[in-house]
Structures are given as C-alpha cells and as structure tokens.
C-alpha positions as CSV (number, residue, x, y, z in Angstrom):
1,M,61.6,172.1,17.5
2,C,61.5,168.2,19.5
3,H,58.3,166.6,19.1
4,P,56.5,163.1,19.5
5,N,56.8,160.7,16.7
6,F,55.4,157.7,18.5
7,F,51.7,157.6,19.8
8,I,49.9,154.5,22.1
9,V,46.5,155.2,21.1
10,G,44.6,153.2,23.4
11,A,42.6,151.5,24.5
12,A,41.9,152.3,27.6
13,K,42.8,149.4,30.4
14,S,44.8,147.0,27.9
15,G,48.3,147.5,29.4
16,T,49.5,150.9,27.9
17,T,50.8,152.0,31.4
18,S,52.9,148.7,31.4
19,L,54.4,149.2,27.8
20,Y,54.6,153.2,29.0
21,E,56.6,152.3,31.8
22,Y,59.0,149.6,30.1
23,L,59.7,151.7,27.3
24,R,60.4,155.0,29.7
25,Q,63.3,153.2,30.5
26,H,64.9,152.6,27.4
27,P,67.6,155.0,27.0
28,Q,66.7,155.4,23.5
29,V,63.2,156.7,24.7
30,F,61.7,159.9,25.8
31,L,58.0,160.1,27.4
32,P,57.1,162.9,29.5
33,D,55.4,162.7,32.8
34,I,52.2,163.0,31.8
35,K,50.9,159.6,30.6
36,E,48.0,161.3,28.0
37,P,48.8,165.0,27.7
38,V,45.1,164.6,25.5
39,Y,46.4,167.3,23.4
40,F,44.9,165.3,20.1
41,G,40.8,164.8,19.9
42,A,39.4,168.4,19.5
43,D,36.0,166.4,20.1
44,L,36.9,164.9,23.3
45,D,34.7,166.8,25.9
46,F,37.1,166.2,29.3
47,D,35.9,168.9,31.7
48,T,39.2,170.3,32.7
49,E,38.0,172.5,35.9
50,L,36.8,168.6,37.6
51,C,39.2,166.4,35.7
52,I,42.2,165.6,38.2
53,R,44.7,164.5,35.7
54,P,46.0,167.4,33.6
55,T,44.9,168.2,30.1
56,I,47.2,170.8,27.1
57,H,45.3,172.2,24.7
58,N,47.7,174.6,23.7
59,R,50.5,173.5,21.2
60,A,53.1,175.9,22.9
61,A,52.5,173.6,26.1
62,Y,52.5,170.4,24.2
63,L,56.0,171.1,23.0
64,K,57.3,172.2,26.0
65,L,57.0,168.3,27.1
66,Y,59.8,167.5,25.0
67,E,62.1,170.7,25.4
68,G,65.7,169.3,25.2
69,T,65.2,165.6,24.0
70,E,67.1,165.8,20.7
71,S,69.0,163.1,21.9
72,Y,66.3,160.6,21.9
73,L,65.7,158.1,19.2
74,R,61.7,158.0,19.9
75,R,59.6,160.4,21.6
76,G,55.7,159.4,22.6
77,D,52.5,159.7,23.7
78,A,50.3,157.7,25.8
79,T,47.3,158.9,25.8
80,V,44.2,156.0,25.4
81,W,42.0,158.2,23.9
82,Y,43.4,159.0,20.6
83,L,41.8,155.5,20.0
84,Y,38.3,156.6,20.7
85,S,38.5,159.8,19.3
86,Q,37.0,160.3,15.8
87,L,39.6,163.1,15.2
88,A,42.6,162.3,16.6
89,A,43.7,160.3,14.1
90,R,43.7,162.5,11.3
91,E,45.0,165.4,13.5
92,I,48.3,163.5,14.1
93,H,48.7,162.9,10.9
94,E,48.7,166.5,10.0
95,F,50.9,166.8,13.3
96,D,53.3,164.4,12.1
97,P,52.5,161.9,9.1
98,D,55.4,159.4,9.5
99,A,54.6,158.9,13.1
100,K,54.1,155.6,14.4
101,I,51.1,154.2,15.7
102,I,50.6,151.8,18.4
103,I,47.4,150.2,19.6
104,M,46.7,148.0,22.6
105,L,43.2,145.6,22.3
106,R,41.9,143.6,25.0
107,N,38.6,141.9,25.8
108,P,35.7,144.0,25.5
109,L,33.7,143.0,28.5
110,D,36.8,143.0,31.0
111,V,37.8,146.7,29.8
112,M,34.2,147.6,30.6
113,V,34.3,146.0,34.1
114,A,37.6,148.0,34.5
115,L,36.6,150.6,33.2
116,H,33.8,151.5,35.3
117,Q,35.9,150.5,38.6
118,E,38.1,153.1,37.2
119,F,35.7,155.6,37.1
120,L,34.8,155.0,40.3
121,W,37.5,155.6,41.6
122,D,38.4,158.9,40.3
123,C,34.7,160.1,40.3
124,N,34.1,160.0,36.6
125,E,31.3,157.7,37.3
126,D,28.7,157.9,40.3
127,L,27.0,154.5,39.4
128,V,28.2,152.4,41.5
129,D,26.3,148.7,40.1
130,F,28.0,148.4,36.7
131,A,24.3,146.8,35.2
132,E,23.2,149.9,36.2
133,A,25.6,152.1,34.6
134,I,25.5,150.1,31.5
135,A,21.4,150.7,31.4
136,A,22.3,154.6,31.9
137,Q,24.4,154.7,28.4
138,D,21.6,156.2,26.5
139,D,20.7,158.9,28.9
140,R,24.0,159.9,29.4
141,R,24.3,160.3,25.8
142,Q,21.5,163.1,25.9
143,G,23.2,164.7,29.0
144,R,21.1,163.4,31.6
145,R,21.8,161.0,34.7
146,L,25.5,162.5,35.6
147,G,27.2,162.8,38.5
148,C,28.2,166.1,39.8
149,T,32.0,165.2,39.7
150,T,31.6,163.6,36.1
151,H,34.4,165.1,33.7
152,F,34.8,163.0,31.3
153,R,30.8,162.1,30.0
154,Q,31.9,160.2,26.3
155,G,33.9,157.6,28.7
156,L,30.6,156.7,30.7
157,L,29.2,155.4,27.1
158,Y,31.3,151.8,27.4
159,E,30.1,150.0,24.9
160,D,30.9,153.0,22.3
161,V,34.4,152.6,24.1
162,V,35.0,149.3,23.0
163,A,33.5,149.4,19.6
164,Y,37.4,148.8,18.3
165,A,36.3,147.8,14.8
166,G,35.8,151.0,13.5
167,Q,38.5,152.7,15.5
168,V,41.2,150.3,14.7
169,E,39.6,150.9,11.2
170,R,40.5,154.8,10.8
171,Y,43.9,154.7,11.8
172,F,44.5,151.8,9.7
173,D,42.5,154.2,7.0
174,V,44.8,157.7,7.6
175,F,48.2,156.0,8.4
176,G,48.5,152.9,6.3
177,R,48.4,149.2,8.3
178,E,52.2,149.3,7.8
179,H,52.3,152.2,10.7
180,V,50.4,150.8,12.9
181,C,51.4,148.3,15.6
182,L,48.6,146.1,16.8
183,I,49.1,144.3,20.3
184,V,46.4,141.9,21.9
185,F,46.5,141.7,25.5
186,D,46.4,138.0,25.9
187,D,50.0,138.2,23.8
188,L,51.2,140.5,26.6
189,V,49.7,138.4,29.4
190,A,51.4,135.1,27.7
191,D,54.6,136.7,27.0
192,D,55.8,140.1,27.9
193,A,59.1,139.9,26.9
194,A,58.0,138.9,23.1
195,V,55.6,141.7,22.7
196,F,58.0,144.3,24.5
197,A,60.6,143.2,21.4
198,R,58.1,143.2,19.0
199,V,57.8,146.9,19.9
200,K,61.3,147.7,20.1
201,E,61.6,146.0,16.7
202,Y,59.1,148.7,15.6
203,L,60.5,151.6,16.9
204,G,63.5,150.9,15.5
205,L,65.4,150.5,19.1
206,D,68.2,149.1,20.6
207,M,67.0,145.3,20.9
208,A,69.5,144.2,23.5
209,F,68.5,146.9,26.3
210,E,66.5,144.8,28.5
211,P,65.0,147.3,31.8
212,P,63.6,145.1,34.6
213,R,59.9,145.3,34.7
214,R,57.4,145.6,37.5
215,H,53.9,145.5,38.0
216,M,52.1,148.8,37.3
217,N,48.7,150.6,37.8
218,A,47.0,147.6,39.7
219,R,43.5,147.8,39.9
220,K,42.8,150.6,43.1
221,P,41.3,149.5,46.6
222,A,37.7,150.4,46.5
223,Q,38.3,152.5,49.9
224,L,39.6,155.2,47.2
225,R,36.6,156.1,45.8
226,R,35.8,157.6,49.3
227,V,39.3,159.3,49.3
228,N,37.9,161.1,45.7
229,Q,35.0,161.9,47.2
230,F,36.4,163.7,49.6
231,F,38.5,165.6,47.2
232,A,36.3,165.7,44.7
233,A,34.0,168.1,47.1
234,R,37.0,170.2,47.6
235,P,37.8,170.8,43.8
236,R,41.0,173.4,45.1
237,L,42.6,170.7,47.0
238,R,42.0,168.4,44.6
239,K,43.6,170.6,41.6
240,A,46.7,171.4,43.9
241,L,47.1,167.3,44.9
242,F,47.1,166.1,41.8
243,S,49.0,169.0,39.8
244,N,52.6,169.9,40.3
245,V,52.0,172.1,43.4
246,F,53.1,169.1,45.7
247,S,55.6,166.5,45.7
248,Q,55.2,162.7,45.1
249,T,55.7,162.3,49.1
250,A,53.1,165.1,49.7
251,K,50.9,163.5,47.5
252,R,51.6,159.6,48.4
253,A,51.2,161.2,52.5
254,A,47.8,163.2,51.5
255,I,46.2,160.2,50.0
256,E,47.3,157.8,52.8
257,V,45.6,159.8,55.3
258,A,42.5,160.1,53.8
259,T,42.8,156.2,52.5
260,R,42.8,155.6,56.6
261,L,39.9,157.7,57.1
262,F,37.6,156.5,54.7
263,R,38.6,152.5,55.1
264,R,35.6,150.9,53.8
265,P,35.3,147.0,52.8
266,N,35.8,146.3,49.5
267,S,32.2,145.8,47.8
268,D,33.4,144.6,44.3
269,A,30.9,141.8,42.8
270,P,30.8,139.3,40.1
271,L,28.8,140.1,37.3
272,D,25.5,137.9,37.1
273,P,26.1,135.4,34.5
274,Q,23.1,136.5,32.3
275,F,23.8,139.7,32.4
276,R,27.4,138.7,31.5
277,E,26.1,136.6,28.5
278,E,23.9,139.6,27.6
279,L,27.0,142.0,27.2
280,V,28.6,139.0,25.5
281,E,26.0,138.7,22.6
282,R,26.2,142.7,22.5
283,T,29.7,142.5,21.7
284,R,30.0,139.6,19.6
285,P,29.4,141.4,16.0
286,Q,31.9,144.1,16.6
287,V,34.7,141.1,18.1
288,A,34.0,139.5,14.5
289,R,34.6,142.8,12.8
290,L,37.4,143.2,14.3
291,S,38.9,139.7,13.5
292,E,38.4,140.2,9.9
293,L,40.2,143.4,10.1
294,I,43.0,142.5,12.0
295,G,43.3,138.9,10.6
296,R,43.5,136.9,13.7
297,D,40.1,135.2,15.2
298,L,39.5,136.9,18.6
299,S,36.1,134.2,18.9
300,H,37.5,133.6,22.7
301,W,36.3,136.9,23.6
302,C,32.6,136.1,23.2
303,D,33.1,133.1,25.5
304,P,30.0,134.2,28.4
305,V,32.7,132.9,30.7
306,A,35.9,134.3,29.4
307,T,38.3,136.7,31.0
308,S,41.5,138.5,29.6
309,P,44.3,136.3,30.7
310,G,45.7,137.3,34.4
311,G,42.2,138.3,35.3
312,D,41.6,142.2,36.1
313,E,45.2,143.1,36.8
314,G,46.7,140.6,33.8
315,V,50.7,141.1,33.5
316,A,51.0,144.4,34.7
317,G,48.1,146.0,36.1
318,A,46.1,145.9,33.0
319,G,45.7,149.9,33.2
320,D,45.6,152.6,31.1
C-alpha cells in the first residue's frame, strides 16, 4: 500500500504552504488535499470537535489519502506541528525510517506574531492583544484562560512553539542530519527558485520541471475573525462548511457573505518597541543554540527592529 515518504514537518508560519503548493504541481510528487493530516504526534492535543481543519488518527484513513498514487516518486505529508511534537519524529521514523524530512524555520518573533493572528482568525485564540496572549502562557499551560473555541491549547504556548533548537535536534538525532533538509525562511524570500531547486534535488525529482508560482496563504483580513466567531457559535454548520460536505464554490460563497455581514476595520497594531525588545531577549538563547546546531549565524533574528524579509506575508504568504 502506498504511503508518504517525505514530510514537511514545520515550522508553522514559515513558508510551508508555499512549498506544499509548489511541490503539488510537480508531476513526480503527490500531496493530498488535506495539507495537515496530523496523523503523527500522539502528544498533540487537537480538539477534533472544535477544530475546523480535519485531522486523521486512524491508520487506514491516513493511508487512504495516498491510495492509487503508485506512479508518484514522492508522496508527502505537510503537517507543521510534527516539528513541535516531542513524539512525531520517532513515530515517523518507525513508520518509514528512510523518510525524507524538510524543516523550514523563520525568525521566532515574526512567527509568534503571525501565529497569534492565525489563531485569532480560526478562533483558537480569544485574546486579541498579543502581549496579553504572551502573558497568559503560564496560565494556559495549566488549562486556565482558554477560550470556549480553543481547539489546540499547545499552540497558544507561543514561546514553546518557537523553541526550535531542541525540535531540530530531535529530528537530527532520529533521522541523521543527512536525511534532513533545513530551509531558513530568509533564503526563501531572497531566492525562492534556488530553495525550490534544492528541495527538488534533495527529493530526487526532475530538476527541469518549473511550475508557475503564485502567492499562497496570505494573511487573513481581520474581519474574517468575526466570520469564524459566527461559525464557532454554530459548530455543526462550521464543521460541515470546512469538511467535504460542501463544494469549494459553496464554501467561498458562504465565507464571502459572512465576511460582508461582519466586516470590521483592521485593528492590527505594531508591537510596542519595549515589549518587542523584551521578547527578542527571551528568544536570544534559543537563536544562539540553533545557530550553533545548524552551523549558521542567525543573530540578525535578535535585532529588536528586525523582521523576516518580505514582512508578515513574505514570498508567498508566509503561511503554514
């Protein structure tokens, strides 16, 4: 039976959607419509009743995603939370010890800000103020200060999510460095063609194929949070809308109508400089450790005024 033989394991908000969409166009690659099945990572606590995106925990259902894909050289899974999970690396290795692993990393501060916005959009987060959400991490670790629609509590531990050094080291230890392709988001923004070429070479794909590229997973408008709040209060409708019950056309129409009904001005505000500097200092030890681990100086990530090249959206949406 066909099964995935490469994994884009993360990190969240670091360009994985761009790579997923790029690779989907390659004739030698199969990636399922469900970008993030979340099959591996038994320690990930997604609430399947509230989560709008489908997750798969049954082996037969997971392998069914890859049914009839014998003709493809590479079959992939692009679940970004496998990097964060403490168990996924070992589980994937037990599933396929020869699997190829792709890790994409981005400036931790930019990831936390972008992830907070993403979680506001999908109603995992109910604290609109980013500083308040950061301050609530310890409480949330204990199960307090969670919203009624929170469906992935671990994701709200923003600083844990971007503690990349230990996460990357875990994959190095399990698979060996030679089986891990590591991509820094800055490189994707600076020269996406070179990054895509490196991935094709790593996966053993036809290097000549070059599909058209387009922007992916751009930041959601602030008013869409109101849309999701509307659907969050109606779980059955919400679940149906984001499942395969409705066609893509019907889904887009429903979201467009709701967006018009709940349109609000964008309330995003820049980070307070002092708070930004405080967060930078808190991430500095992790950045230094990661730099040493991968043999690349990432100290520019610790510039208090630095952001990833390309801003919040980056080369192609800077999405998951």
